[in-house]
FIKEKE-360481 format. One record per residue: z negated, x negated, y negated of N, C-alpha, C in turn; residue number from 1; residue in three letters. Coordinates in Angstrom, 3 decimals, m for minus. Each point is the difference from the previous one (the first is absolute). Last residue first. Layout:
BEGIN
{{Z X Y} {Z X Y} {Z X Y} NUM "ala"};
...
// end
This chain:
BEGIN
{{3.567 145.861 144.573} {m0.489 m0.557 1.265} {m1.532 0.065 0.072} 205 "phe"};
{{2.747 1.292 m3.804} {0.359 0.912 1.094} {m0.531 m0.493 1.353} 204 "ala"};
{{m0.351 m2.439 m4.155} {m0.977 1.091 0.042} {0.289 0.989 1.125} 203 "lys"};
{{2.962 m3.721 m1.063} {m1.195 m0.380 0.766} {m1.034 1.117 0.106} 202 "glu"};
{{4.603 m0.354 m2.276} {m0.290 0.902 1.118} {m1.334 m0.258 0.688} 201 "ile"};
{{1.780 m2.512 m3.874} {0.235 1.418 m0.295} {m0.534 0.901 1.117} 200 "val"};
{{m0.110 m4.727 0.353} {m0.849 0.345 m1.149} {0.111 1.484 m0.324} 199 "met"};
{{2.828 m1.957 3.277} {m1.340 0.327 0.497} {m0.963 0.371 m1.130} 198 "leu"};
{{4.353 m1.497 m1.082} {0.084 1.297 0.679} {m1.400 0.438 0.453} 197 "ile"};
{{0.374 m4.230 m1.806} {0.201 0.976 m1.078} {0.107 1.411 0.586} 196 "ser"};
{{m0.227 m3.670 2.935} {m1.305 0.387 m0.538} {0.113 0.938 m1.207} 195 "tyr"};
{{4.104 m1.475 2.060} {m0.919 0.581 0.983} {m1.312 0.473 m0.628} 194 "tyr"};
{{3.242 m2.073 m2.957} {0.523 1.167 0.711} {m1.055 0.621 0.925} 193 "ile"};
{{m0.983 m3.837 m2.694} {0.668 0.923 m0.920} {0.499 1.254 0.702} 192 "asp"};
{{m2.228 m3.470 2.564} {m0.848 0.545 m1.063} {0.701 1.054 m0.851} 191 "phe"};
{{2.272 m2.150 3.734} {m1.321 0.445 0.457} {m0.756 0.717 m1.107} 190 "ala"};
{{4.122 m2.095 m0.983} {0.191 1.234 0.764} {m1.350 0.566 0.430} 189 "ile"};
{{m0.032 m4.179 m2.052} {0.329 1.043 m0.971} {0.173 1.343 0.701} 188 "phe"};
{{m0.588 m3.740 2.651} {m1.264 0.390 m0.641} {0.224 1.063 m1.071} 187 "lys"};
{{3.773 m1.839 2.204} {m0.829 0.732 0.957} {m1.298 0.490 m0.646} 186 "lys"};
{{2.898 m2.796 m2.513} {0.577 1.332 0.197} {m0.887 0.839 0.914} 185 "ile"};
{{m1.258 m4.483 m0.662} {m0.082 0.732 m1.270} {0.513 1.432 0.153} 184 "gln"};
{{0.331 m3.147 3.601} {m1.328 0.612 m0.146} {m0.118 0.807 m1.285} 183 "asn"};
{{4.886 m0.627 2.319} {m1.043 m0.809 m0.616} {m1.311 0.771 m0.158} 182 "thr"};
{{4.512 1.465 1.678} {m1.002 m0.386 0.988} {m1.169 m0.793 m0.596} 181 "arg"};
{{3.911 1.499 m2.541} {m0.801 1.147 0.437} {m1.149 m0.437 0.905} 180 "phe"};
{{3.472 m2.947 m1.567} {m1.053 0.206 m1.001} {m0.981 1.083 0.462} 179 "lys"};
{{3.714 m1.051 2.709} {m0.639 m1.290 m0.236} {m1.097 0.058 m1.053} 178 "asn"};
{{2.722 3.943 1.106} {m0.966 m0.415 1.024} {m0.739 m1.289 m0.328} 177 "asp"};
{{1.888 3.141 m4.041} {0.556 m0.748 1.141} {m1.083 m0.557 0.926} 176 "pro"};
{{m0.662 4.543 m2.857} {m0.140 m1.434 m0.269} {0.498 m0.772 1.236} 175 "ile"};
{{m0.344 4.888 m0.340} {1.286 m0.688 m0.090} {m0.098 m1.460 m0.441} 174 "tyr"};
{{m3.852 3.029 0.435} {0.727 0.016 1.276} {1.255 m0.875 m0.046} 173 "tyr"};
{{m2.680 1.015 m3.890} {m0.490 m1.134 0.785} {0.801 m0.148 1.293} 172 "ile"};
{{0.916 3.735 m2.729} {0.422 m1.240 m0.662} {m0.441 m1.232 0.786} 171 "arg"};
{{m1.343 4.302 1.520} {1.455 m0.136 0.084} {0.460 m1.334 m0.580} 170 "gln"};
{{m4.543 1.209 m0.448} {0.316 m0.380 1.377} {1.504 m0.210 0.178} 169 "ala"};
{{m1.543 1.720 m4.093} {m0.337 m1.426 0.119} {0.360 m0.502 1.393} 168 "ile"};
{{0.440 4.566 m0.732} {1.040 m0.734 m0.740} {m0.245 m1.502 0.087} 167 "ile"};
{{m3.225 2.834 1.891} {1.245 0.112 0.760} {1.138 m0.761 m0.676} 166 "ser"};
{{m4.304 0.432 m2.064} {0.032 m1.024 1.045} {1.291 0.065 0.808} 165 "thr"};
{{m0.062 1.651 m5.169} {m0.479 0.417 1.319} {0.116 m1.125 1.019} 164 "ser"};
{{m0.919 m0.548 m5.343} {1.147 0.037 0.910} {m0.522 0.323 1.393} 163 "val"};
{{m2.013 m1.159 m4.759} {0.078 1.372 0.490} {1.259 0.188 0.860} 162 "asn"};
{{m1.402 m3.964 m2.570} {m0.603 0.078 1.324} {0.092 1.371 0.621} 161 "gly"};
{{2.526 m3.149 m3.851} {m0.201 1.415 0.326} {m0.500 0.100 1.431} 160 "asp"};
{{0.423 m4.250 m2.064} {0.334 0.814 m1.169} {m0.233 1.475 0.235} 159 "gly"};
{{m0.649 m3.095 3.487} {m0.954 m0.350 m1.056} {0.240 0.869 m1.230} 158 "glu"};
{{3.005 0.246 3.621} {m1.221 0.775 0.207} {m1.075 m0.322 m1.029} 157 "leu"};
{{4.069 m2.471 0.005} {0.277 1.406 m0.312} {m1.260 0.838 0.087} 156 "thr"};
{{m0.253 m4.492 1.341} {0.196 0.083 m1.452} {0.237 1.448 m0.432} 155 "asp"};
{{m0.189 m0.911 4.612} {m1.333 m0.065 m0.627} {0.116 0.129 m1.509} 154 "ile"};
{{4.017 m0.226 2.409} {m0.698 1.242 0.328} {m1.369 0.024 m0.683} 153 "ile"};
{{2.494 m3.942 m0.295} {0.587 1.047 m0.851} {m0.688 1.344 0.239} 152 "glu"};
{{m1.138 m3.635 2.747} {m0.536 m0.190 m1.345} {0.518 1.070 m0.959} 151 "lys"};
{{1.760 m0.079 4.363} {m1.406 0.400 0.017} {m0.613 m0.106 m1.400} 150 "phe"};
{{4.352 m1.610 0.596} {m0.010 1.459 0.154} {m1.428 0.530 m0.053} 149 "asp"};
{{0.735 m4.649 0.044} {0.271 0.569 m1.323} {m0.013 1.527 0.053} 148 "asp"};
{{m2.575 m3.591 3.287} {0.984 1.086 m0.035} {0.152 0.563 m1.409} 147 "ser"};
{{m3.158 m3.364 1.810} {1.305 m0.589 m0.279} {1.098 1.040 m0.095} 146 "gly"};
{{m5.668 0.005 m1.042} {1.122 0.455 0.826} {1.296 m0.697 m0.401} 145 "ser"};
{{m4.409 m0.327 m2.137} {0.193 m0.952 1.101} {1.148 0.405 0.912} 144 "thr"};
{{m1.333 2.659 m3.819} {0.245 m1.350 m0.505} {0.215 m1.042 1.098} 143 "asn"};
{{m1.068 4.638 1.019} {1.274 m0.104 m0.724} {0.320 m1.449 m0.359} 142 "lys"};
{{m4.156 0.970 1.994} {1.077 0.238 0.963} {1.363 m0.163 m0.667} 141 "leu"};
{{m3.762 m0.232 m2.766} {0.081 m1.183 0.861} {1.132 0.158 1.007} 140 "cys"};
{{m1.041 3.638 m2.713} {0.677 m1.027 m0.787} {0.149 m1.291 0.798} 139 "gln"};
{{m2.459 3.479 1.924} {1.426 0.339 m0.036} {0.780 m1.024 m0.809} 138 "ile"};
{{m4.687 m0.502 0.169} {0.583 m0.170 1.324} {1.502 0.264 m0.012} 137 "leu"};
{{m2.586 0.624 m4.080} {0.146 m1.385 0.431} {0.695 m0.169 1.339} 136 "gly"};
{{1.082 4.383 m3.078} {m1.186 m0.672 0.533} {0.308 m1.375 0.564} 135 "gly"};
{{2.924 3.590 m1.846} {m0.286 m1.136 m0.881} {m1.200 m0.809 0.492} 134 "arg"};
{{1.628 4.111 1.989} {1.049 m1.010 0.162} {m0.207 m1.207 m0.902} 133 "tyr"};
{{m3.027 4.102 2.172} {m0.019 m0.949 m1.109} {1.013 m1.127 0.217} 132 "asn"};
{{m0.602 5.512 1.494} {0.129 m1.362 0.511} {0.178 m0.967 m1.166} 131 "phe"};
{{m2.842 4.625 m0.401} {1.387 m0.468 m0.007} {0.035 m1.447 0.481} 130 "ile"};
{{m3.457 4.771 m0.018} {0.210 m1.422 0.229} {1.494 m0.325 m0.046} 129 "met"};
{{m3.816 3.888 m1.826} {1.407 m0.201 0.358} {0.261 m1.499 0.101} 128 "ile"};
{{m4.185 1.865 m1.456} {0.114 m0.081 1.447} {1.439 m0.185 0.457} 127 "glu"};
{{m1.284 0.615 m4.586} {m0.522 m1.274 0.450} {0.099 m0.163 1.515} 126 "gln"};
{{1.223 4.130 m2.221} {0.982 m1.068 m0.171} {m0.496 m1.334 0.551} 125 "glu"};
{{m1.576 4.873 m0.188} {m0.295 m0.944 1.066} {0.899 m1.238 m0.071} 124 "asn"};
{{0.434 3.610 m3.055} {m1.404 m0.377 m0.097} {m0.383 m1.024 1.060} 123 "lys"};
{{4.812 0.768 m2.414} {m0.657 0.253 1.267} {m1.441 m0.498 m0.072} 122 "asn"};
{{3.599 m0.361 m3.365} {m1.007 1.017 m0.170} {m0.736 0.344 1.276} 121 "gly"};
{{4.499 m2.338 0.780} {m0.607 0.124 m1.304} {m1.007 1.141 m0.015} 120 "gln"};
{{2.853 m1.096 3.731} {m1.233 m0.788 m0.048} {m0.717 0.165 m1.322} 119 "ala"};
{{4.280 1.924 1.037} {m1.091 0.772 0.584} {m1.315 m0.750 m0.045} 118 "ser"};
{{4.235 m1.945 m1.434} {m0.664 0.871 m0.965} {m1.181 0.761 0.565} 117 "pro"};
{{2.734 m4.460 1.101} {m0.719 0.946 0.851} {m0.809 0.937 m0.885} 116 "asn"};
{{2.647 m3.404 m1.847} {0.788 0.166 1.212} {m0.643 0.993 0.952} 115 "ser"};
{{m2.153 m1.072 m4.046} {1.290 0.574 m0.359} {0.851 0.245 1.252} 114 "lys"};
{{m4.158 m2.176 0.450} {m0.187 1.413 m0.312} {1.326 0.674 m0.327} 113 "lys"};
{{m0.090 m4.653 0.679} {m0.189 0.705 1.261} {m0.141 1.487 m0.251} 112 "val"};
{{0.219 m2.814 m3.687} {1.305 0.062 0.645} {m0.095 0.757 1.321} 111 "ala"};
{{m3.973 m0.820 m2.366} {0.823 0.981 m0.707} {1.367 0.157 0.651} 110 "glu"};
{{m3.097 m3.332 1.631} {m0.367 1.377 0.331} {0.913 1.029 m0.656} 109 "gln"};
{{m0.261 m5.119 1.000} {1.086 0.731 m0.645} {m0.192 1.494 0.223} 108 "asn"};
{{m3.164 m3.071 1.722} {0.350 m0.611 m1.275} {1.051 0.792 m0.763} 107 "glu"};
{{m3.678 2.137 3.413} {1.308 m0.644 0.063} {0.424 m0.494 m1.367} 106 "tyr"};
{{m3.979 2.595 1.289} {m0.149 m1.432 m0.257} {1.334 m0.746 m0.003} 105 "glu"};
{{m0.509 4.737 0.949} {m0.592 m0.197 m1.323} {m0.118 m1.477 m0.367} 104 "ser"};
{{1.492 1.385 4.342} {1.009 0.255 m1.023} {m0.531 m0.308 m1.394} 103 "leu"};
{{m1.975 m2.619 4.162} {m0.068 1.364 m0.504} {0.984 0.151 m1.151} 102 "lys"};
{{0.995 m3.582 3.900} {m0.901 0.209 m1.129} {0.027 1.463 m0.420} 101 "ile"};
{{1.267 m3.808 4.312} {0.178 1.327 m0.576} {m0.994 0.155 m1.130} 100 "trp"};
{{0.162 m4.174 1.727} {1.294 0.433 0.525} {0.356 1.388 m0.496} 99 "leu"};
{{m3.086 m3.058 m3.113} {m0.112 0.695 1.285} {1.392 0.405 0.478} 98 "ser"};
{{m1.186 m2.121 m4.261} {0.647 m0.783 1.042} {m0.151 0.613 1.382} 97 "asn"};
{{m1.961 1.866 m4.029} {1.448 m0.032 m0.211} {0.742 m0.831 1.048} 96 "lys"};
{{m4.699 2.455 1.313} {0.491 m0.847 m1.092} {1.503 m0.094 m0.032} 95 "gly"};
{{m2.769 2.459 3.301} {m0.905 m0.074 m1.152} {0.520 m0.833 m1.165} 94 "thr"};
{{0.727 1.929 5.171} {0.916 0.126 m1.145} {m0.799 0.036 m1.295} 93 "ala"};
{{m1.728 m0.070 4.632} {0.167 m1.302 m0.646} {0.895 0.042 m1.234} 92 "ala"};
{{m0.834 3.816 2.846} {m1.287 m0.394 m0.586} {0.131 m1.293 m0.809} 91 "lys"};
{{3.750 1.489 2.401} {m0.297 0.951 m1.074} {m1.296 m0.375 m0.714} 90 "lys"};
{{1.230 m2.420 3.828} {0.858 m0.344 m1.136} {m0.284 0.918 m1.188} 89 "phe"};
{{m2.098 0.955 4.053} {m0.632 m1.155 m0.650} {0.827 m0.460 m1.197} 88 "glu"};
{{1.734 3.390 2.681} {m1.148 0.518 m0.756} {m0.747 m1.123 m0.721} 87 "arg"};
{{3.474 m1.198 2.909} {0.559 0.706 m1.166} {m1.127 0.534 m0.883} 86 "thr"};
{{m1.120 m1.849 4.133} {0.325 m1.055 m0.970} {0.593 0.602 m1.272} 85 "leu"};
{{m0.820 2.893 3.613} {m1.266 m0.458 m0.581} {0.233 m1.076 m1.049} 84 "gln"};
{{3.704 1.518 2.422} {m0.492 1.073 m0.864} {m1.293 m0.421 m0.690} 83 "ile"};
{{1.791 m2.856 3.237} {0.807 m0.037 m1.218} {m0.435 1.089 m0.983} 82 "ser"};
{{m2.062 m0.045 4.243} {m0.371 m1.209 m0.750} {0.763 m0.084 m1.320} 81 "asn"};
{{0.985 3.364 3.160} {m1.221 0.324 m0.732} {m0.458 m1.192 m0.830} 80 "ser"};
{{5.204 0.322 0.960} {m1.213 m0.121 0.799} {m1.203 0.387 m0.843} 79 "ser"};
{{5.376 1.676 m0.533} {m1.140 m0.791 m0.484} {m1.191 m0.006 0.956} 78 "pro"};
{{4.169 2.462 1.259} {0.207 m1.411 m0.356} {m1.282 m0.735 m0.406} 77 "phe"};
{{0.586 4.849 1.187} {m0.169 m0.933 1.108} {0.007 m1.472 m0.419} 76 "lys"};
{{0.601 3.743 m3.003} {m1.148 0.436 0.796} {m0.320 m1.025 1.088} 75 "arg"};
{{3.791 m0.304 m2.976} {m1.239 m0.499 m0.599} {m1.249 0.497 0.720} 74 "leu"};
{{5.364 m0.853 0.985} {m1.055 0.895 0.480} {m1.357 m0.535 m0.460} 73 "asp"};
{{5.107 m0.551 m2.259} {m1.118 m0.715 0.617} {m1.103 0.983 0.378} 72 "leu"};
{{4.263 0.868 m2.403} {m0.149 0.404 1.392} {m1.143 m0.708 0.725} 71 "ser"};
{{2.370 m0.274 m4.609} {m1.164 0.896 0.077} {m0.234 0.512 1.424} 70 "leu"};
{{3.211 m3.358 m1.734} {0.518 1.302 0.436} {m1.103 1.049 0.144} 69 "ser"};
{{m1.038 m4.486 m1.313} {1.068 0.421 m0.903} {0.516 1.391 0.337} 68 "ala"};
{{m3.163 m2.056 2.849} {m0.634 0.346 m1.281} {1.056 0.555 m0.952} 67 "val"};
{{1.524 m1.619 4.056} {m0.720 1.255 0.204} {m0.749 0.427 m1.260} 66 "glu"};
{{2.298 m4.137 0.005} {0.985 1.079 0.162} {m0.709 1.348 0.149} 65 "ala"};
{{m2.637 m3.918 m0.119} {0.562 0.312 m1.321} {0.983 1.166 0.076} 64 "leu"};
{{m1.749 m1.627 4.073} {m1.064 0.603 m0.811} {0.542 0.427 m1.360} 63 "phe"};
{{2.827 m2.455 2.721} {m0.146 1.360 0.530} {m1.075 0.754 m0.772} 62 "thr"};
{{0.634 m4.536 m0.989} {1.101 0.810 m0.520} {m0.078 1.442 0.510} 61 "arg"};
{{m3.174 m3.183 1.579} {m0.200 0.289 m1.426} {1.109 0.902 m0.540} 60 "tyr"};
{{0.410 m1.434 4.485} {m1.218 0.800 m0.162} {m0.193 0.412 m1.451} 59 "thr"};
{{3.505 m2.972 1.115} {0.299 1.350 0.480} {m1.195 0.927 m0.229} 58 "lys"};
{{m0.661 m4.509 m1.028} {0.983 0.575 m0.918} {0.332 1.434 0.406} 57 "ile"};
{{m2.886 m2.614 2.760} {m0.643 0.476 m1.231} {0.990 0.651 m0.959} 56 "ser"};
{{m0.481 m1.021 5.306} {1.130 0.170 m0.924} {m0.525 0.591 m1.310} 55 "asp"};
{{m2.445 m0.929 4.230} {m0.119 m0.951 m1.115} {1.139 0.103 m1.008} 54 "asn"};
{{m1.071 4.279 2.955} {m0.379 m1.369 0.343} {m0.164 m0.870 m1.238} 53 "gly"};
{{0.781 4.729 m0.065} {1.229 m0.787 0.092} {m0.313 m1.461 0.326} 52 "phe"};
{{m2.829 4.362 m0.880} {0.153 m0.655 1.309} {1.352 m0.701 0.170} 51 "lys"};
{{m2.378 3.092 m3.524} {1.423 m0.130 0.305} {0.308 m0.706 1.318} 50 "tyr"};
{{m4.613 0.812 m1.586} {0.757 1.250 m0.119} {1.441 m0.153 0.486} 49 "tyr"};
{{m2.966 m3.733 m0.264} {m0.491 0.923 1.028} {0.850 1.256 0.029} 48 "thr"};
{{0.748 m3.218 m3.321} {0.541 m0.448 1.284} {m0.513 0.841 1.164} 47 "phe"};
{{m1.542 1.064 m4.431} {1.461 m0.038 0.004} {0.550 m0.328 1.383} 46 "leu"};
{{m4.707 m0.175 m0.910} {0.496 1.384 0.051} {1.511 0.023 0.211} 45 "asp"};
{{m1.903 m4.176 m0.720} {m0.429 0.509 1.304} {0.485 1.443 0.186} 44 "lys"};
{{0.711 m2.024 m4.153} {0.897 m0.550 1.012} {m0.377 0.472 1.403} 43 "glu"};
{{m2.827 1.309 m3.572} {1.334 0.586 m0.144} {0.939 m0.498 1.092} 42 "phe"};
{{m4.255 m1.940 m0.334} {m0.096 1.349 0.552} {1.355 0.704 m0.063} 41 "ser"};
{{m0.409 m4.224 m2.006} {m0.097 m0.144 1.454} {m0.041 1.379 0.674} 40 "glu"};
{{m0.151 m0.126 m4.675} {1.317 m0.408 0.472} {0.021 m0.124 1.522} 39 "phe"};
{{m4.119 0.956 m2.079} {0.914 1.131 m0.108} {1.392 m0.362 0.517} 38 "ala"};
{{m3.363 m3.336 m0.312} {m0.316 0.944 1.074} {1.003 1.159 0.013} 37 "lys"};
{{0.354 m3.025 m3.535} {0.362 m0.667 1.257} {m0.252 0.936 1.183} 36 "lys"};
{{m1.401 1.433 m4.252} {1.459 0.012 0.099} {0.477 m0.629 1.307} 35 "ser"};
{{m4.651 m0.115 m1.084} {0.455 1.355 0.323} {1.516 0.051 0.203} 34 "leu"};
{{m2.995 m3.749 m1.403} {0.594 m0.005 1.326} {0.562 1.350 0.414} 33 "gly"};
{{m2.138 m1.779 m4.247} {m0.782 0.872 0.882} {0.512 m0.019 1.440} 32 "ser"};
{{2.118 m2.257 m3.778} {m1.126 m0.740 0.566} {m0.829 0.829 0.972} 31 "ala"};
{{5.173 0.029 m1.722} {m1.060 0.975 0.214} {m1.158 m0.680 0.722} 30 "asp"};
{{3.770 m2.505 m0.705} {m0.406 0.396 m1.349} {m1.150 1.002 0.067} 29 "ile"};
{{2.381 m1.586 3.832} {m1.236 m0.716 m0.321} {m0.470 0.275 m1.425} 28 "thr"};
{{4.145 1.621 1.874} {m1.142 0.838 0.346} {m1.329 m0.685 m0.311} 27 "leu"};
{{4.400 m2.071 m0.432} {m0.437 0.786 m1.160} {m1.218 0.861 0.287} 26 "cys"};
{{1.887 m4.689 1.972} {m0.414 1.294 0.546} {m0.599 0.812 m1.140} 25 "asp"};
{{3.716 m4.302 0.205} {m1.153 0.639 m0.628} {m0.293 1.335 0.671} 24 "ile"};
{{3.777 m3.030 0.866} {m1.160 m0.112 0.860} {m1.245 0.649 m0.571} 23 "gly"};
{{4.219 m0.310 m2.284} {0.187 0.891 1.137} {m1.209 m0.023 0.919} 22 "ser"};
{{0.020 m2.870 m3.770} {0.006 1.400 m0.422} {0.099 0.931 1.188} 21 "gln"};
{{0.290 m4.643 0.796} {m1.337 0.358 m0.456} {m0.062 1.464 m0.381} 20 "thr"};
{{4.153 m1.855 1.143} {m0.848 0.157 1.184} {m1.386 0.471 m0.404} 19 "tyr"};
{{3.019 m1.019 m3.436} {0.436 1.193 0.712} {m0.887 0.267 1.205} 18 "ser"};
{{m0.718 m3.949 m2.398} {m0.418 1.162 m0.787} {0.352 1.285 0.710} 17 "thr"};
{{1.512 m4.010 1.893} {m1.456 0.103 0.136} {m0.528 1.222 m0.739} 16 "phe"};
{{4.556 m1.125 m0.416} {m0.285 0.508 1.344} {m1.478 0.216 0.200} 15 "ser"};
{{1.368 m1.983 m4.015} {0.463 1.388 0.052} {m0.312 0.629 1.352} 14 "ser"};
{{m0.865 m4.574 m0.602} {m0.975 0.811 m0.734} {0.369 1.470 0.043} 13 "leu"};
{{3.047 m3.019 1.874} {m1.238 0.004 0.779} {m1.053 0.879 m0.651} 12 "leu"};
{{4.052 m0.760 m2.261} {0.203 0.873 1.157} {m1.257 0.121 0.837} 11 "leu"};
{{m0.079 m3.025 m3.612} {0.107 1.372 m0.505} {0.148 0.984 1.151} 10 "val"};
{{0.078 m4.565 1.046} {m1.353 0.415 m0.394} {0.004 1.444 m0.479} 9 "ile"};
{{4.144 m2.016 0.958} {m0.762 0.216 1.236} {m1.398 0.519 m0.311} 8 "phe"};
{{2.771 m1.300 m3.562} {0.468 1.262 0.581} {m0.783 0.338 1.265} 7 "met"};
{{m0.830 m4.142 m2.016} {m0.502 1.077 m0.857} {0.389 1.363 0.563} 6 "ala"};
{{1.707 m3.828 2.079} {m1.448 0.126 0.265} {m0.580 1.157 m0.794} 5 "lys"};
{{4.463 m1.114 m0.792} {m0.137 0.590 1.329} {m1.469 0.215 0.348} 4 "leu"};
{{1.029 m2.281 m4.008} {0.338 1.423 m0.116} {m0.174 0.708 1.341} 3 "arg"};
{{m0.550 m4.621 m0.129} {m1.129 0.646 m0.673} {0.246 1.493 m0.094} 2 "ile"};
{{3.504 m2.594 1.654} {m1.107 0.001 0.947} {m1.210 0.733 m0.575} 1 "met"};
// end
């Protein structure tokens, strides 16, 4: 009887921990509220562009497929609001926990230079932005996710962030539906794929 009670308590605590982790909103790490606004703007752009109603899996997967195949119409997809938020992200890139950081401030700068030789000796090196896979928000998404595939992708990117968004989109695309529909995956797609693209092209708008 005591053993059964003990097992019940362990299962209860395990379920509570799992619920607590999955219920965490990682966007609250950003006290400025910029990340929350950016995610909302991304989803508005996404569902306005594809018009698949409430079918979020089809909408997100179609977006990933077009990014992977380089067929996304970047002249029509982003809203002026998302472009403006991208510019705010650039201004906010001031520390090691920022979503994007300057190359000169990256913790593993030498490794990045080896994977991107053209960056060496560049006088404008401080203006080159790279996605920060070691930052607080991304680590929160990884640590609260129940997808081993997703965690493996983040682990790989932590070691080498010099990977194209099209390749990342391909890997995320094949995560099973029951894990794909989670907030962790959706938010990763918003920031690592959508806003990473906008960081490159925003000057064209």
